[in-house]
C-alpha positions in Angstrom: -28.2 76.8 60.7 -29.1 77.4 57.1 -25.5 78.0 56.3 -24.4 74.7 57.8 -27.1 72.8 55.9 -26.1 74.5 52.7 -22.4 73.6 53.2 -23.3 70.0 54.1 -25.5 69.7 50.9 -22.6 71.1 48.7 -20.2 68.5 50.1 -22.6 65.7 49.5 -23.2 66.9 45.9 -19.4 67.2 45.2 -18.7 63.7 46.5 -21.6 62.3 44.5 -20.5 63.9 41.3 -17.0 62.8 41.9 -18.0 59.2 42.4 -20.2 59.4 39.2 -17.2 60.7 37.2 -14.9 58.0 38.5 -17.4 55.3 37.7 -17.9 56.6 34.1 -14.2 56.8 33.5 -13.7 53.2 34.8 -16.6 51.9 32.7 -15.0 53.6 29.6 -11.7 51.8 30.2 -13.4 48.4 30.7 -15.5 48.9 27.5 -12.4 49.7 25.4 -10.5 46.6 26.7 -13.6 44.3 26.2 -13.9 45.6 22.6 -10.2 44.7 21.9 -10.6 41.2 23.5 -13.8 40.5 21.5 -12.0 41.3 18.3 -8.7 39.5 19.0 -8.7 37.3 22.1 -5.0 36.5 22.1 -1.6 37.8 21.2 -1.5 35.7 18.0 -4.9 35.0 16.5 -6.8 34.6 13.2 -8.1 37.7 11.4 -10.9 37.2 9.0 -9.7 38.6 5.7 -11.5 37.3 2.7 -10.8 39.9 0.0 -7.1 40.5 0.4 -4.2 39.1 -1.5 -1.6 39.4 1.3 -1.8 39.7 5.1 0.6 40.4 8.0 2.0 37.4 9.7 3.4 37.5 13.2 6.0 34.8 13.4 8.4 34.0 16.2 11.7 32.3 15.1 12.5 29.8 17.9 15.5 27.7 18.9 15.4 24.6 21.0 16.3 26.5 24.1 14.8 30.0 23.9 12.3 32.2 22.1 13.8 35.4 20.7 14.2 37.7 17.6 10.4 38.3 17.1 9.7 40.0 13.8 6.8 40.9 11.6 6.8 39.7 7.9 4.5 39.8 5.0 3.7 36.6 3.1 1.6 36.5 0.0 -1.2 34.1 0.0 -2.9 32.5 -3.0 -5.2 30.1 -1.2 -6.4 31.4 2.1 -5.5 33.8 5.0 -2.7 32.7 7.3 -1.6 33.4 10.8 -2.1 37.1 11.8 -0.8 39.1 14.7 -2.8 42.1 15.8 -0.8 44.0 18.4 -2.7 46.3 20.6 -1.8 48.1 23.8 -4.4 46.3 25.9 -3.2 42.7 25.1 0.0 40.7 25.0 2.2 40.9 21.9 2.6 37.1 21.5 1.4 33.7 22.7 4.1 33.3 25.4 1.8 34.7 28.1 -0.9 32.1 27.3 -1.0 28.6 28.7 0.6 25.9 26.5 -1.6 23.0 25.3 -0.8 19.7 26.9 -0.5 18.0 23.5 2.1 19.5 21.3 3.0 18.4 17.7 6.4 16.7 17.6 8.0 15.8 14.3 9.3 12.2 14.0 10.5 9.8 11.3 7.0 8.5 10.9 5.4 11.9 10.4 3.5 11.9 7.1 1.0 14.0 5.1 -2.1 11.9 4.4 -3.1 12.3 0.8 -6.3 10.8 -0.4 -5.5 10.1 -4.0 -2.3 8.5 -5.5 0.5 10.8 -6.6 -0.3 12.5 -9.9 -4.1 12.3 -9.3 -6.7 14.7 -7.8 -10.2 14.3 -6.4 -12.9 14.2 -9.0 -16.5 13.9 -7.9 -18.1 14.8 -11.2 -16.8 12.3 -13.7 -18.7 12.0 -16.9 -18.7 8.2 -16.9 -20.1 8.2 -13.3 -17.3 5.9 -12.1 -17.1 5.0 -8.5 -13.5 6.1 -8.4 -12.9 9.4 -6.5 -9.6 10.1 -8.2 -8.6 11.1 -11.7 -5.4 12.3 -13.5 -4.1 15.4 -11.8 -4.5 18.9 -13.2 -3.0 20.8 -10.3 -0.1 20.0 -8.1 -0.6 19.0 -4.5 1.2 21.5 -2.2 -0.4 21.8 1.2 0.9 24.3 3.7 3.2 22.7 6.3 4.1 24.7 9.4 6.0 24.2 12.6 4.0 25.6 15.4 3.6 25.6 19.2 0.0 25.3 20.4 -1.4 27.5 23.3 -4.8 28.0 24.8 -6.7 29.5 21.9 -3.4 30.7 20.4 -0.9 29.3 17.9 2.6 30.5 17.4 4.3 29.8 14.1 8.0 29.0 14.5 8.8 29.9 10.9 10.9 26.8 10.4 10.9 25.3 6.9 9.3 21.9 7.2 8.9 19.2 4.5 7.0 15.9 5.2 6.8 12.8 3.0 3.4 11.9 1.6 1.5 8.8 2.5 -1.3 7.7 0.2 -4.6 6.4 1.5 -7.8 7.3 3.3 -7.9 5.8 6.8 -11.5 6.6 7.4 -14.5 4.2 7.2 -16.8 7.2 7.6 -15.8 10.8 7.6 -16.8 14.5 7.6 -15.8 16.6 4.6 -14.3 20.1 5.0 -13.6 22.6 2.3 -11.1 25.5 2.2 -13.9 27.9 1.3 -15.2 27.7 4.9 -12.1 26.5 6.8 -8.3 26.9 6.8 -6.1 23.8 6.6 -2.5 23.6 7.8 -0.4 20.5 8.2 1.6 20.5 11.4 5.2 19.2 11.8 4.0 15.9 13.1 1.7 15.3 10.2 -1.6 16.1 12.0 -4.1 18.5 10.4 -4.8 21.9 11.9 -8.3 23.2 11.0 -9.4 26.8 11.5 -13.0 27.9 11.1 -12.9 31.2 9.3 -16.6 32.0 10.0 -17.0 30.6 13.5 -15.9 31.6 17.0 -13.7 28.5 17.7 -10.0 29.1 17.3 -8.8 25.8 16.0 -8.9 22.0 16.1 -6.2 19.4 15.5 -7.0 16.0 13.8 -4.8 13.0 13.6 -6.9 10.8 11.4 -7.6 12.4 8.1 -6.7 12.6 4.4 -6.2 15.8 2.4 -6.5 16.5 -1.3 -7.8 19.0 -3.8 -10.2 18.8 -6.7 -9.5 20.0 -10.3 -10.7 23.5 -9.5 -8.0 23.9 -6.9 -10.2 23.7 -3.8 -8.6 21.9 -0.9 -10.7 19.3 0.8 -10.1 17.4 4.0 -11.8 14.2 5.1 -11.8 13.8 8.9 -12.5 10.3 10.3 -15.6 9.6 12.2 -14.8 5.9 12.4 -11.6 4.3 11.2 -11.0 1.1 9.3 -10.5 -1.6 11.9 -7.2 -3.5 11.9 -7.0 -7.2 11.8 -6.3 -8.6 15.3 -2.7 -9.5 16.1 -3.6 -13.1 16.8 -5.0 -13.7 13.4 -2.0 -12.1 11.7 0.4 -14.2 13.7 -1.5 -17.4 12.8 -1.2 -16.7 9.1 2.4 -15.7 9.5 3.1 -19.0 11.1 1.5 -20.8 8.2 3.8 -18.9 5.9 6.8 -20.0 7.9 5.6 -23.6 7.7 5.5 -23.3 3.9 9.1 -22.0 3.7 10.9 -25.3 4.4 8.7 -27.0 1.9 9.4 -24.4 -0.8 13.1 -24.5 -0.1 13.1 -28.3 -0.3 11.4 -28.2 -3.7 13.9 -25.6 -4.9 17.0 -27.5 -3.7 15.9 -30.9 -5.2 15.0 -29.4 -8.6 18.3 -27.6 -8.8 20.5 -30.5 -7.5 19.1 -33.7 -8.9 20.2 -34.3 -12.5 17.0 -36.1 -13.4 14.9 -33.2 -12.2 17.2 -30.5 -13.5 15.4 -29.6 -16.7 13.5 -26.5 -18.0 10.4 -27.5 -16.0 12.4 -28.1 -12.9 14.3 -24.9 -13.1 11.1 -22.9 -13.5 9.5 -24.7 -10.6 12.5 -24.0 -8.4 12.4 -20.3 -9.2 8.7 -20.1 -8.6 9.1 -21.8 -5.2 12.1 -19.6 -4.3 10.2 -16.4 -5.0 7.3 -17.5 -2.9 9.6 -18.5 -0.1 11.3 -15.1 -0.1 8.0 -13.3 -0.2 6.5 -15.3 2.7 9.6 -14.9 4.8 9.6 -11.1 4.6 5.8 -10.9 4.9 5.8 -13.0 8.1 8.7 -11.1 9.7 6.9 -7.8 9.1 3.7 -8.9 10.9 5.3 -11.0 13.7 7.8 -8.2 14.7 5.5 -5.2 13.8 8.0 -3.9 11.3 6.6 -0.9 9.3 5.4 -2.3 6.0 5.5 1.0 4.1 8.2 1.9 1.7 11.0 -0.4 0.5 10.1 -3.5 2.4 6.5 -3.4 1.1 7.7 -3.2 -2.5 10.1 -6.1 -1.9 7.2 -8.3 -0.8 5.1 -7.2 -3.7 7.9 -8.1 -6.2 8.4 -11.6 -4.8 4.7 -12.4 -4.6 4.1 -11.1 -8.2 7.1 -13.1 -9.4 5.5 -16.3 -8.0 2.5 -15.8 -10.2 4.6 -14.8 -13.2 6.6 -18.0 -12.8 3.5 -20.1 -12.5 2.3 -18.7 -15.9 5.7 -19.6 -17.4 5.3 -23.2 -16.2 1.9 -23.4 -17.8 3.4 -22.0 -21.0 6.2 -24.5 -20.9 3.7 -27.4 -20.9 1.8 -25.8 -23.8 5.1 -25.4 -25.7 5.9 -29.1 -25.2 2.6 -30.5 -26.2 1.8 -28.3 -29.2 5.3 -27.7 -30.6 8.2 -29.9 -29.4 6.5 -33.3 -29.2 4.5 -33.2 -32.5 7.6 -31.9 -34.4 10.1 -34.2 -32.7 12.1 -31.1 -31.5 14.6 -31.6 -28.8 16.4 -28.5 -27.5 20.1 -28.8 -26.7 21.6 -27.3 -23.6 22.2 -23.9 -25.2 18.6 -23.5 -26.5 17.3 -24.7 -23.1 19.3 -22.0 -21.4 18.0 -19.4 -23.9 14.4 -20.6 -23.2 14.9 -20.4 -19.5 16.5 -16.9 -19.9 13.3 -15.8 -21.7 11.2 -17.0 -18.8 13.5 -15.3 -16.3 13.2 -12.0 -18.2 9.4 -12.2 -18.2 9.2 -13.2 -14.5 11.5 -10.3 -13.5 10.7 -7.5 -15.8 6.9 -7.9 -15.4 6.9 -7.5 -11.6 9.5 -4.8 -11.7 7.3 -2.7 -14.0 4.3 -3.1 -11.7 6.4 -2.3 -8.6 7.8 0.8 -10.4 4.2 2.0 -11.1 3.3 1.4 -7.5 6.2 3.5 -6.3 5.5 6.2 -8.9 1.9 6.5 -7.6 3.0 6.5 -3.9 0.9 3.4 -3.1 1.8 0.9 -0.5 3.4 -2.3 -1.9 1.9 -4.8 0.6 -0.3 -7.4 -1.1 -4.0 -7.6 -0.2 -3.5 -10.4 2.4 -5.2 -9.5 5.8 -7.0 -6.6 4.1 -10.6 -5.9 3.2 -11.6 -3.3 0.7 -13.8 -1.4 3.0 -13.0 2.0 1.4 -12.2 3.2 -2.1 -8.7 4.1 -0.9 -7.9 0.6 0.1 -9.2 -0.8 -3.2 -7.1 1.7 -5.1 -4.0 0.7 -3.2 -4.2 -2.8 -4.8 -4.5 -1.6 -8.4 -1.1 -3.0 -9.3 -1.5 -6.3 -7.5 -5.0 -7.7 -7.7 -5.8 -6.9 -11.4 -2.4 -8.2 -12.7 -2.6 -11.4 -10.6 -6.2 -12.0 -11.7 -5.2 -11.5 -15.3 -2.2 -13.9 -15.0 -4.3 -16.6 -13.4 -7.0 -16.2 -16.1 -4.4 -16.6 -18.8 -2.9 -19.6 -17.0 -6.3 -21.2 -17.0 -6.7 -20.6 -20.7 -3.2 -22.1 -21.3 -4.1 -25.2 -19.3 -7.3 -25.6 -21.4 -5.3 -25.3 -24.6 -2.8 -27.9 -23.3 -5.6 -30.3 -22.6 -6.8 -30.0 -26.2 -3.1 -30.6 -27.3 -3.1 -33.9 -25.4 -6.3 -34.9 -27.1 -4.8 -34.0 -30.5 -1.8 -36.3 -29.9 -4.1 -39.1 -28.8 -6.2 -38.7 -31.9 -3.1 -39.1 -34.1 -2.1 -42.2 -32.3 1.1 -40.9 -30.7 2.7 -40.6 -34.2 3.2 -37.6 -36.4 5.3 -37.0 -39.4 6.4 -33.9 -41.2 5.2 -33.3 -44.7 8.8 -33.4 -46.0 9.3 -36.9 -44.5 6.1 -38.1 -46.3 7.2 -36.6 -49.6 10.7 -38.1 -49.4 9.3 -41.5 -48.4 11.6 -41.5 -45.3 10.7 -43.8 -42.4 8.6 -42.1 -39.8 10.5 -41.3 -36.6 9.2 -43.0 -33.5 7.2 -40.7 -31.2 9.0 -39.9 -27.9 6.5 -41.6 -25.7 8.7 -41.3 -22.6 8.9 -37.6 -22.9 5.2 -37.5 -23.6 4.5 -39.3 -20.3 6.8 -37.0 -18.4 5.1 -33.9 -19.9 1.7 -35.5 -19.1 2.6 -36.0 -15.4 4.0 -32.5 -15.2 0.8 -31.1 -16.8 -1.4 -33.0 -14.2 0.7 -31.5 -11.3 0.5 -28.0 -12.8 -3.2 -28.3 -13.3 -3.8 -29.5 -9.8 -1.7 -26.7 -8.4 -3.5 -24.2 -10.7 -6.9 -25.3 -9.3 -5.7 -24.7 -5.7 -4.2 -21.3 -6.5 -7.1 -20.1 -8.6 -9.7 -21.2 -6.0 -7.8 -19.6 -3.2 -7.4 -16.4 -5.2 -11.1 -16.3 -6.0 -11.9 -16.5 -2.3 -9.4 -13.8 -1.6 -11.1 -11.6 -4.2 -14.5 -12.2 -2.7 -13.5 -11.4 0.8 -11.6 -8.3 -0.3 -14.3 -6.7 -2.5 -17.3 -8.0 -0.5 -16.4 -7.4 3.1 -18.0 -9.8 5.5 -17.1 -12.1 8.3 -13.4 -12.0 9.1 -13.4 -15.8 9.6 -13.6 -16.2 5.9 -10.8 -13.8 5.4 -8.7 -15.7 7.9 -9.5 -19.0 6.2 -8.5 -17.7 2.7 -5.2 -16.3 4.1 -4.4 -19.6 5.8 -4.9 -21.5 2.5 -2.7 -19.0 0.8 -0.1 -19.2 3.6 0.1 -23.0 3.1 0.7 -22.9 -0.7 4.3 -24.0 -0.1 2.9 -27.2 1.5 0.6 -27.8 -1.5 3.5 -27.3 -3.9 5.7 -29.9 -2.1 2.9 -32.5 -1.9 2.0 -32.1 -5.5 5.4 -32.0 -7.1 7.4 -34.3 -4.8 4.9 -37.0 -3.9 4.3 -38.0 -7.5 5.6 -41.6 -8.0 8.4 -40.8 -10.5 9.7 -37.9 -8.5 9.4 -39.8 -5.3 11.5 -42.6 -6.9 14.2 -40.3 -8.1 14.4 -38.6 -4.6 14.5 -41.9 -2.8 17.3 -43.2 -5.0 19.3 -40.0 -4.5 18.7 -40.1 -0.7 19.7 -43.8 -0.3 22.7 -44.2 -2.6 23.1 -41.1 -4.8 22.3 -43.3 -7.8 25.3 -45.7 -7.5 23.6 -48.7 -6.0 21.8 -51.2 -8.2 18.2 -51.5 -7.1 16.3 -54.7 -7.7 13.2 -54.7 -9.9 9.8 -54.7 -8.4 10.6 -52.2 -5.7 9.7 -48.5 -5.6 13.4 -47.7 -5.8 13.7 -49.1 -9.3 16.0 -47.6 -11.9 14.9 -44.4 -13.6 16.0 -43.7 -17.1 17.3 -40.2 -17.6 15.7 -38.4 -20.5 17.9 -37.5 -23.5 17.0 -33.9 -23.5 16.8 -31.3 -20.7 13.3 -29.9 -21.6 
């Protein structure tokens, strides 16, 4: 009996010890696997290396149809750690065994790197003059890391495909979070989105579409991730203003045609007015087509619109200067330009109205800014205000100078009135020659032109002031829409001002009825008009 009990006890002890040994062995295996997974949870992960100059990168060259030829390379890093593959026996060697993310970055023609500051400028938060501007002249080049990658669940696989993306300037954020490369890693994906990796946290990565990226003068890379974006103007409002611009186009083309066709209107003032109207018509046409048909406004087409709108303001300044030239120089000195000198004078105006806008557009292209004018925009952010640096300040300067020129022309008219419409040169007085009669007909023509230019100038300047107020002091969009509608109807104002004047109306009616061959009786509006002797 004792022997049987002893054998039974021995069997129980052996079975118990065997179970304990098996359980300990199993626990040791689980512990080792858990330790590996806690350190590197996926086949391709991020290793926290902060004091090394180079790290191992596990890359997977991929074709469009298959994944093959996996290799391990070493890439030097001067900014921050990059993708790291830690291959262990207890985990997969790559991301292919992980679940793919539903949203994958896909490169397209519209893929862009969002840079906060213009080209050739860096972020600067500590300017000595305490300027509100975030940007200053660049010290370091802007070279963010662009990768082509496939996203998996908590895993990213670099395809090691060289990728270059164009840069788009501007901060789309109304409010934003700021990230620095001292705490996070930044990579731009092939579709232009921003990949952010927290070096000190547990989360693997996040992908942001609305951001802007730049670096400060010390070389630190900073990212601004949008909390809220700048709201776009509603499609209905944009279409309304575009229709206003299309209404202005026939008016502007009519003014251009009449001043280039009718002999009595084909003088230096008429040529300048025709070119001014033509430039505005071209700018309005392209601008309206862009917004009606949702054509991308960036790049070449935006610069074309900027050129034509700027040329309009340059031509308006030339017209004001032409009035000043007549009233202060030509009329008091009895100077009449012949056809050759008139063409030379017009050529000078053309050079000014073409070279000036061309220089501003070139600077805009050089800085990588958008060329679209400030219509439909509100300067809600510093980035939007910076984008108009080569449009709003030059136009404001031109309109200010035009106002001063009109004031000087007013005093020129007062000066001629004070002299009783007569003025003689000192040489004529010394030689006792008879005083030449003052060209009163030309004086009256210049006076009527000056009144039309002054009235148009008042409308343009007031509309521009409202545009500036709504741009720099964002408020109700109704005021912005009203100002854009007034600007959109500038072609109608130009036609009413320059074609409804009695003398021009008479010339146009004569041309319309009989092309100047029929004798019109006195006392009617279609009375004969004397052609001036000079083309100025």
